[in-house]
Structure formats: structure tokens, C-alpha cells
SEKE-237138 format. One record per residue (C-alpha): residue number from 0; residue in one letter; chain; x, y, z. Coordinates in steps of 0.05 Angstrom, whole numbers. Layout:
BEGIN
+-----+---+---+--------+--------+--------+
:   k : r : c :      X :      Y :      Z :
+-----+---+---+--------+--------+--------+
: NUM : A : A :      X :      Y :      Z :
...
+-----+---+---+--------+--------+--------+
//
This chain:
BEGIN
+-----+---+---+--------+--------+--------+
:   k : r : c :      X :      Y :      Z :
+-----+---+---+--------+--------+--------+
:   0 : M : A :  -1488 :   1179 :   1781 :
:   1 : L : A :  -1453 :   1150 :   1842 :
:   2 : Q : A :  -1484 :   1084 :   1863 :
:   3 : D : A :  -1466 :   1037 :   1920 :
:   4 : S : A :  -1471 :    961 :   1925 :
:   5 : F : A :  -1542 :    967 :   1952 :
:   6 : N : A :  -1565 :   1006 :   1890 :
:   7 : R : A :  -1572 :   1071 :   1927 :
:   8 : K : A :  -1557 :   1132 :   1883 :
:   9 : F : A :  -1521 :   1193 :   1910 :
:  10 : N : A :  -1536 :   1260 :   1880 :
:  11 : Y : A :  -1531 :   1302 :   1943 :
:  12 : L : A :  -1468 :   1330 :   1976 :
:  13 : R : A :  -1466 :   1360 :   2046 :
:  14 : L : A :  -1405 :   1405 :   2047 :
:  15 : S : A :  -1381 :   1432 :   2114 :
:  16 : V : A :  -1344 :   1498 :   2105 :
:  17 : T : A :  -1323 :   1507 :   2177 :
:  18 : E : A :  -1326 :   1469 :   2243 :
:  19 : V : A :  -1330 :   1533 :   2283 :
:  20 : C : A :  -1397 :   1551 :   2314 :
:  21 : N : A :  -1419 :   1613 :   2354 :
:  22 : F : A :  -1475 :   1577 :   2392 :
:  23 : K : A :  -1470 :   1532 :   2453 :
:  24 : C : A :  -1527 :   1483 :   2438 :
:  25 : N : A :  -1533 :   1435 :   2497 :
:  26 : Y : A :  -1541 :   1376 :   2449 :
:  27 : C : A :  -1479 :   1391 :   2408 :
:  28 : L : A :  -1428 :   1440 :   2438 :
:  29 : P : A :  -1452 :   1456 :   2509 :
:  30 : D : A :  -1384 :   1487 :   2526 :
:  31 : G : A :  -1378 :   1523 :   2460 :
:  32 : Y : A :  -1329 :   1509 :   2404 :
:  33 : D : A :  -1256 :   1496 :   2424 :
:  34 : C : A :  -1219 :   1541 :   2376 :
:  35 : H : A :  -1154 :   1507 :   2393 :
:  36 : T : A :  -1176 :   1445 :   2354 :
:  37 : R : A :  -1198 :   1482 :   2291 :
:  38 : P : A :  -1177 :   1445 :   2228 :
:  39 : T : A :  -1151 :   1479 :   2164 :
:  40 : T : A :  -1209 :   1493 :   2117 :
:  41 : L : A :  -1208 :   1480 :   2042 :
:  42 : T : A :  -1186 :   1539 :   1998 :
:  43 : L : A :  -1232 :   1565 :   1944 :
:  44 : A : A :  -1189 :   1531 :   1891 :
:  45 : Q : A :  -1194 :   1464 :   1927 :
:  46 : T : A :  -1269 :   1473 :   1936 :
:  47 : Q : A :  -1277 :   1487 :   1862 :
:  48 : T : A :  -1241 :   1422 :   1844 :
:  49 : L : A :  -1283 :   1384 :   1896 :
:  50 : L : A :  -1348 :   1412 :   1866 :
:  51 : Q : A :  -1326 :   1395 :   1795 :
:  52 : A : A :  -1310 :   1323 :   1816 :
:  53 : F : A :  -1377 :   1313 :   1849 :
:  54 : A : A :  -1414 :   1344 :   1790 :
:  55 : L : A :  -1378 :   1294 :   1744 :
:  56 : V : A :  -1409 :   1237 :   1783 :
:  57 : G : A :  -1479 :   1264 :   1783 :
:  58 : T : A :  -1484 :   1310 :   1843 :
:  59 : Q : A :  -1542 :   1358 :   1833 :
:  60 : K : A :  -1553 :   1386 :   1903 :
:  61 : V : A :  -1502 :   1417 :   1950 :
:  62 : R : A :  -1518 :   1436 :   2022 :
:  63 : L : A :  -1468 :   1484 :   2055 :
:  64 : T : A :  -1463 :   1470 :   2129 :
:  65 : G : A :  -1417 :   1471 :   2190 :
:  66 : G : A :  -1408 :   1488 :   2249 :
:  67 : E : A :  -1439 :   1554 :   2230 :
:  68 : P : A :  -1425 :   1567 :   2156 :
:  69 : T : A :  -1438 :   1641 :   2159 :
:  70 : L : A :  -1375 :   1649 :   2201 :
:  71 : R : A :  -1336 :   1633 :   2138 :
:  72 : K : A :  -1322 :   1700 :   2105 :
:  73 : E : A :  -1317 :   1668 :   2036 :
:  74 : L : A :  -1386 :   1638 :   2040 :
:  75 : P : A :  -1415 :   1680 :   1983 :
:  76 : D : A :  -1356 :   1659 :   1940 :
:  77 : I : A :  -1369 :   1586 :   1957 :
:  78 : V : A :  -1442 :   1594 :   1938 :
:  79 : A : A :  -1421 :   1625 :   1872 :
:  80 : L : A :  -1373 :   1567 :   1858 :
:  81 : C : A :  -1432 :   1519 :   1868 :
:  82 : K : A :  -1474 :   1561 :   1821 :
:  83 : Q : A :  -1419 :   1562 :   1768 :
:  84 : T : A :  -1410 :   1486 :   1769 :
:  85 : S : A :  -1447 :   1453 :   1712 :
:  86 : G : A :  -1497 :   1401 :   1737 :
:  87 : I : A :  -1508 :   1431 :   1806 :
:  88 : D : A :  -1577 :   1462 :   1807 :
:  89 : S : A :  -1595 :   1464 :   1881 :
:  90 : I : A :  -1553 :   1503 :   1931 :
:  91 : A : A :  -1577 :   1501 :   2003 :
:  92 : L : A :  -1552 :   1530 :   2067 :
:  93 : T : A :  -1561 :   1508 :   2139 :
:  94 : S : A :  -1551 :   1562 :   2190 :
:  95 : N : A :  -1568 :   1583 :   2261 :
:  96 : G : A :  -1592 :   1650 :   2232 :
:  97 : Y : A :  -1547 :   1694 :   2276 :
:  98 : H : A :  -1537 :   1760 :   2237 :
:  99 : L : A :  -1558 :   1724 :   2175 :
: 100 : A : A :  -1615 :   1769 :   2152 :
: 101 : R : A :  -1567 :   1824 :   2128 :
: 102 : K : A :  -1524 :   1773 :   2092 :
: 103 : L : A :  -1579 :   1736 :   2056 :
: 104 : P : A :  -1588 :   1783 :   1997 :
: 105 : R : A :  -1515 :   1774 :   1976 :
: 106 : L : A :  -1520 :   1698 :   1984 :
: 107 : V : A :  -1583 :   1695 :   1942 :
: 108 : D : A :  -1551 :   1738 :   1889 :
: 109 : A : A :  -1492 :   1689 :   1888 :
: 110 : G : A :  -1540 :   1631 :   1874 :
: 111 : L : A :  -1570 :   1606 :   1940 :
: 112 : T : A :  -1635 :   1569 :   1927 :
: 113 : A : A :  -1656 :   1540 :   1994 :
: 114 : L : A :  -1647 :   1555 :   2067 :
: 115 : N : A :  -1653 :   1515 :   2132 :
: 116 : L : A :  -1653 :   1551 :   2199 :
: 117 : S : A :  -1646 :   1523 :   2268 :
: 118 : A : A :  -1703 :   1539 :   2314 :
: 119 : D : A :  -1705 :   1489 :   2371 :
: 120 : S : A :  -1761 :   1526 :   2406 :
: 121 : L : A :  -1808 :   1584 :   2389 :
: 122 : N : A :  -1807 :   1604 :   2463 :
: 123 : P : A :  -1750 :   1654 :   2473 :
: 124 : Y : A :  -1733 :   1628 :   2543 :
: 125 : T : A :  -1730 :   1555 :   2520 :
: 126 : F : A :  -1691 :   1575 :   2457 :
: 127 : N : A :  -1639 :   1608 :   2502 :
: 128 : Q : A :  -1637 :   1547 :   2547 :
: 129 : I : A :  -1621 :   1502 :   2489 :
: 130 : T : A :  -1575 :   1546 :   2447 :
: 131 : G : A :  -1543 :   1594 :   2496 :
: 132 : S : A :  -1566 :   1651 :   2452 :
: 133 : D : A :  -1622 :   1703 :   2455 :
: 134 : S : A :  -1627 :   1708 :   2380 :
: 135 : L : A :  -1695 :   1675 :   2366 :
: 136 : N : A :  -1722 :   1739 :   2338 :
: 137 : E : A :  -1664 :   1742 :   2289 :
: 138 : V : A :  -1679 :   1671 :   2265 :
: 139 : L : A :  -1752 :   1688 :   2254 :
: 140 : E : A :  -1733 :   1752 :   2218 :
: 141 : C : A :  -1691 :   1711 :   2170 :
: 142 : I : A :  -1753 :   1672 :   2149 :
: 143 : D : A :  -1789 :   1735 :   2126 :
: 144 : V : A :  -1726 :   1760 :   2090 :
: 145 : A : A :  -1716 :   1693 :   2056 :
: 146 : L : A :  -1788 :   1691 :   2031 :
: 147 : A : A :  -1785 :   1763 :   2008 :
: 148 : L : A :  -1721 :   1747 :   1968 :
: 149 : G : A :  -1759 :   1692 :   1932 :
: 150 : L : A :  -1729 :   1629 :   1963 :
: 151 : K : A :  -1779 :   1573 :   1950 :
: 152 : K : A :  -1751 :   1525 :   2000 :
: 153 : V : A :  -1747 :   1552 :   2071 :
: 154 : K : A :  -1745 :   1503 :   2129 :
: 155 : L : A :  -1737 :   1506 :   2204 :
: 156 : N : A :  -1702 :   1451 :   2243 :
: 157 : A : A :  -1716 :   1433 :   2314 :
: 158 : V : A :  -1679 :   1378 :   2351 :
: 159 : L : A :  -1729 :   1340 :   2393 :
: 160 : L : A :  -1712 :   1344 :   2467 :
: 161 : K : A :  -1756 :   1312 :   2518 :
: 162 : Q : A :  -1749 :   1364 :   2574 :
: 163 : Y : A :  -1745 :   1426 :   2530 :
: 164 : N : A :  -1788 :   1426 :   2467 :
: 165 : G : A :  -1820 :   1357 :   2472 :
: 166 : K : A :  -1887 :   1386 :   2492 :
: 167 : Q : A :  -1888 :   1448 :   2446 :
: 168 : L : A :  -1917 :   1416 :   2383 :
: 169 : S : A :  -1978 :   1462 :   2385 :
: 170 : Q : A :  -1933 :   1523 :   2383 :
: 171 : F : A :  -1896 :   1497 :   2322 :
: 172 : L : A :  -1961 :   1479 :   2287 :
: 173 : H : A :  -1990 :   1548 :   2301 :
: 174 : F : A :  -1929 :   1581 :   2270 :
: 175 : I : A :  -1936 :   1545 :   2203 :
: 176 : K : A :  -2011 :   1555 :   2199 :
: 177 : D : A :  -2003 :   1615 :   2152 :
: 178 : K : A :  -1928 :   1610 :   2133 :
: 179 : P : A :  -1906 :   1569 :   2072 :
: 180 : V : A :  -1846 :   1538 :   2108 :
: 181 : T : A :  -1831 :   1468 :   2132 :
: 182 : F : A :  -1817 :   1455 :   2206 :
: 183 : R : A :  -1774 :   1393 :   2214 :
: 184 : F : A :  -1766 :   1354 :   2278 :
: 185 : I : A :  -1700 :   1316 :   2284 :
: 186 : E : A :  -1690 :   1260 :   2334 :
: 187 : L : A :  -1631 :   1272 :   2379 :
: 188 : M : A :  -1573 :   1228 :   2357 :
: 189 : R : A :  -1522 :   1199 :   2403 :
: 190 : T : A :  -1449 :   1219 :   2391 :
: 191 : S : A :  -1386 :   1200 :   2428 :
: 192 : D : A :  -1391 :   1258 :   2477 :
: 193 : N : A :  -1466 :   1261 :   2495 :
: 194 : Q : A :  -1486 :   1192 :   2521 :
: 195 : A : A :  -1515 :   1216 :   2587 :
: 196 : Y : A :  -1551 :   1275 :   2554 :
: 197 : F : A :  -1579 :   1228 :   2500 :
: 198 : N : A :  -1607 :   1181 :   2552 :
: 199 : E : A :  -1642 :   1239 :   2587 :
: 200 : Q : A :  -1668 :   1277 :   2527 :
: 201 : H : A :  -1679 :   1228 :   2469 :
: 202 : L : A :  -1752 :   1231 :   2444 :
: 203 : S : A :  -1777 :   1186 :   2387 :
: 204 : G : A :  -1810 :   1220 :   2329 :
: 205 : N : A :  -1860 :   1163 :   2322 :
: 206 : S : A :  -1906 :   1193 :   2375 :
: 207 : I : A :  -1908 :   1259 :   2339 :
: 208 : Y : A :  -1921 :   1224 :   2273 :
: 209 : S : A :  -1980 :   1186 :   2303 :
: 210 : S : A :  -2008 :   1251 :   2334 :
: 211 : L : A :  -2005 :   1287 :   2267 :
: 212 : E : A :  -2035 :   1230 :   2229 :
: 213 : N : A :  -2094 :   1227 :   2277 :
: 214 : V : A :  -2113 :   1300 :   2262 :
: 215 : G : A :  -2109 :   1296 :   2186 :
: 216 : W : A :  -2036 :   1305 :   2167 :
: 217 : T : A :  -2016 :   1261 :   2108 :
: 218 : L : A :  -1949 :   1236 :   2083 :
: 219 : Q : A :  -1924 :   1269 :   2019 :
: 220 : P : A :  -1883 :   1235 :   1963 :
: 221 : K : A :  -1808 :   1251 :   1965 :
: 222 : A : A :  -1773 :   1293 :   1914 :
: 223 : A : A :  -1715 :   1260 :   1876 :
: 224 : D : A :  -1663 :   1300 :   1914 :
: 225 : A : A :  -1698 :   1298 :   1982 :
: 226 : G : A :  -1664 :   1275 :   2044 :
: 227 : P : A :  -1690 :   1223 :   2094 :
: 228 : A : A :  -1744 :   1267 :   2124 :
: 229 : L : A :  -1817 :   1245 :   2122 :
: 230 : E : A :  -1857 :   1305 :   2102 :
: 231 : L : A :  -1930 :   1314 :   2119 :
: 232 : S : A :  -1982 :   1365 :   2098 :
: 233 : H : A :  -2051 :   1387 :   2120 :
: 234 : P : A :  -2104 :   1423 :   2077 :
: 235 : D : A :  -2113 :   1476 :   2133 :
: 236 : Y : A :  -2039 :   1494 :   2137 :
: 237 : L : A :  -1995 :   1533 :   2089 :
: 238 : G : A :  -1933 :   1501 :   2120 :
: 239 : Q : A :  -1911 :   1428 :   2125 :
: 240 : I : A :  -1881 :   1384 :   2179 :
: 241 : G : A :  -1819 :   1341 :   2170 :
: 242 : L : A :  -1794 :   1285 :   2214 :
: 243 : I : A :  -1723 :   1258 :   2213 :
: 244 : M : A :  -1721 :   1193 :   2253 :
: 245 : P : A :  -1652 :   1160 :   2247 :
: 246 : Y : A :  -1670 :   1104 :   2296 :
: 247 : S : A :  -1729 :   1082 :   2254 :
: 248 : K : A :  -1730 :   1018 :   2213 :
: 249 : D : A :  -1699 :   1024 :   2144 :
: 250 : F : A :  -1679 :   1097 :   2156 :
: 251 : C : A :  -1616 :   1087 :   2114 :
: 252 : A : A :  -1651 :   1053 :   2055 :
: 253 : S : A :  -1663 :   1119 :   2020 :
: 254 : C : A :  -1594 :   1150 :   2034 :
: 255 : N : A :  -1574 :   1195 :   1977 :
: 256 : R : A :  -1520 :   1239 :   2007 :
: 257 : L : A :  -1445 :   1240 :   2021 :
: 258 : R : A :  -1407 :   1287 :   2068 :
: 259 : I : A :  -1344 :   1326 :   2064 :
: 260 : S : A :  -1313 :   1357 :   2126 :
: 261 : A : A :  -1286 :   1427 :   2128 :
: 262 : D : A :  -1215 :   1400 :   2120 :
: 263 : G : A :  -1231 :   1358 :   2059 :
: 264 : K : A :  -1245 :   1289 :   2086 :
: 265 : L : A :  -1298 :   1244 :   2055 :
: 266 : H : A :  -1348 :   1214 :   2103 :
: 267 : L : A :  -1391 :   1160 :   2072 :
: 268 : C : A :  -1437 :   1163 :   2132 :
: 269 : L : A :  -1449 :   1214 :   2187 :
: 270 : F : A :  -1436 :   1159 :   2236 :
: 271 : G : A :  -1383 :   1118 :   2199 :
: 272 : E : A :  -1311 :   1103 :   2212 :
: 273 : A : A :  -1283 :   1125 :   2145 :
: 274 : N : A :  -1256 :   1195 :   2134 :
: 275 : D : A :  -1214 :   1193 :   2070 :
: 276 : D : A :  -1168 :   1251 :   2058 :
: 277 : L : A :  -1185 :   1280 :   1989 :
: 278 : T : A :  -1133 :   1336 :   1990 :
: 279 : P : A :  -1082 :   1301 :   1945 :
: 280 : W : A :  -1132 :   1307 :   1887 :
: 281 : L : A :  -1155 :   1376 :   1909 :
: 282 : N : A :  -1084 :   1402 :   1913 :
: 283 : D : A :  -1071 :   1378 :   1842 :
: 284 : G : A :  -1136 :   1404 :   1815 :
: 285 : D : A :  -1152 :   1333 :   1792 :
: 286 : A : A :  -1227 :   1332 :   1787 :
: 287 : K : A :  -1229 :   1272 :   1740 :
: 288 : G : A :  -1182 :   1231 :   1784 :
: 289 : L : A :  -1223 :   1247 :   1845 :
: 290 : A : A :  -1288 :   1229 :   1809 :
: 291 : A : A :  -1259 :   1160 :   1792 :
: 292 : Y : A :  -1239 :   1151 :   1864 :
: 293 : L : A :  -1308 :   1169 :   1890 :
: 294 : T : A :  -1340 :   1121 :   1841 :
: 295 : N : A :  -1301 :   1063 :   1870 :
: 296 : R : A :  -1301 :   1086 :   1943 :
: 297 : V : A :  -1377 :   1092 :   1948 :
: 298 : L : A :  -1382 :   1018 :   1933 :
: 299 : T : A :  -1356 :   1004 :   2004 :
: 300 : K : A :  -1410 :   1046 :   2038 :
: 301 : W : A :  -1445 :   1010 :   2095 :
: 302 : Q : A :  -1518 :    988 :   2087 :
: 303 : G : A :  -1535 :   1029 :   2150 :
: 304 : H : A :  -1509 :   1064 :   2211 :
: 305 : Q : A :  -1500 :   1028 :   2278 :
: 306 : L : A :  -1533 :   1079 :   2323 :
: 307 : N : A :  -1580 :   1027 :   2351 :
: 308 : Q : A :  -1519 :    989 :   2375 :
: 309 : G : A :  -1491 :   1052 :   2408 :
: 310 : N : A :  -1437 :   1062 :   2356 :
: 311 : S : A :  -1432 :   1133 :   2329 :
: 312 : G : A :  -1368 :   1122 :   2291 :
: 313 : L : A :  -1319 :   1180 :   2287 :
: 314 : T : A :  -1371 :   1234 :   2300 :
: 315 : K : A :  -1350 :   1267 :   2365 :
: 316 : H : A :  -1402 :   1323 :   2358 :
: 317 : L : A :  -1451 :   1344 :   2304 :
: 318 : A : A :  -1412 :   1409 :   2288 :
: 319 : M : A :  -1360 :   1365 :   2256 :
: 320 : L : A :  -1403 :   1352 :   2195 :
: 321 : G : A :  -1467 :   1393 :   2205 :
: 322 : G : A :  -1510 :   1333 :   2219 :
+-----+---+---+--------+--------+--------+
//
């Protein structure tokens, strides 16, 4: 398994399949995606080599992300490639849920095992204010479809925004009272294009954690392939709460994932400076050579990001790598 110089092990790959997005979330792409800057995406053959290389170095979980990955017409084929790659046993998708309900059966048939949906508010008006879309009902429909199709891991993501959803915790809790899903709150992260917005809207997850703890929510142990979220449960709720707090102390200590952009560049950190071009190995179908390169390259991974110093690296917006 890949291991860095701080003894962190990496068994989780976040693979962006497109930068393009059809929402205009005010924390990410408030003016929409600029299609004139769209990079070339990896072909299926290149993606197959990439997956084989990562499997050779111990990757067990792949999350397909974007932009909005459902805009990639080959998405079911990419899911199938993950499924066919020996060693990869968890295949997750992060999506805004737009028109996804009708596509989910094919994706599950191809091998999808987990689904994360964006739901920054459960109030239709606030949802529209944040995302620029009236599709909240579509997102909620996806949850029922996913559960009916047998997906065991269904999560909803909400980016914490002080002036929008910061006071809607009770709505989120009511929603998971009788639904076996996890609602995850993600602290807004500063990128190179959102400094003013970040200063206005950033809300620490610590206050929510304290509120939940005070009413009987308890921290759960992490699964081996879990990300950095703290997950809490309560005996009176079918669902769980997750908190992702990148500005908290030691957030990076449990890092277990690497990222690949839609055009085939390796990002050792979401907010790092490195973006190594992997296409020479992918073009040659050289999975073993790429695996050897990854083994050495991960040794240079930073101990942690520098968000607290105001440095977001090369990340100009979150659609670049899907967060």
C-alpha cells in the first residue's frame, strides 16, 4: 500500500471525470462553469490503466467526482472499469443529483456501491439561493431510489454557510430521524477565487459538534477506508451526522486519499502545489511503471495543507477536483 514519510497509508482515490458542472453554487462557481477552459478528459483506456496502477499500490476505494460526474456520458463505463479492477471493492459517486434518479439503476448495475448527494439546504428557497437550481426535490428523490436499489452507503453533503444554512440544523436532524442516511456538514474552504465570500460565510463546525454532543450524539469509530469526517450517531435517529472540519487541529493526520484531475494530473493534496502529469504512463498503458512512480512520489506529500495560512495551492475552485 502507498505510504508517505509520515506513515499515512493511502487506499482511497478521488477521480474527477469532468470539470464541467451544471450548477452555479455561490461557494464554488457563482457564474457557472466557463466551458472555454474545459480540459481534455481521460479516455476509457487511459482510465483503465490509471485504475490498474492504483490497484497495484493498494487502492481499495474509488470515488468518482467532478464538476458534476453525471455529465460524463461514459460514467457507467467508468464505474464498470472500477468494478472490473481487481482490488477495488468500493465505488462511490458524488453528484448534485440533477436528473440522476433515472440514471442510478444503470450505475448500480455497473457496480456502484455508495452515493453522496449535495443538499446544501432542505428549504427549496435557500437551496435555490445557494445552487442556482430548483432541483431539491430531484435530490431527495434520488435518496429513495438509491435506498430502494440497495445502496448501503447514502450520504448528503451540505457546505456550511453562515447566512444561508447556518441556522437550519434542526431541519437537517428532522430529516434523518427516520432515514438511514448520513448528513455531512462541510466547512467552507477558501480557494484562490473566493476570499471575500469565505470571510463572509465561513462557519466552524466546532459549534455544531458541541451542540450535538450536548444532546446525546456520540462519536463513532472510523472505518478503514473512511475519509476525514467525524461521524456521530444517536439512539433515537436512524441516520447519522458527519462533520468535515479542514481548519481543525490535526485534520490531515488521518489523510488516506489522493486525487486525480479530469485531465490526468496527480494532486497529492486538494490544496497543494503539485499536479504531476500522468498521461505519459497512461498513453503507454504502463500500469506497473505508474505504480512505481506513485510509490516514490507519495513520499513527498506534505504533512498538512496550509489553509490556516491563507494558502489554497493550485485550487482555483472546488469543481477542479470535486473537493
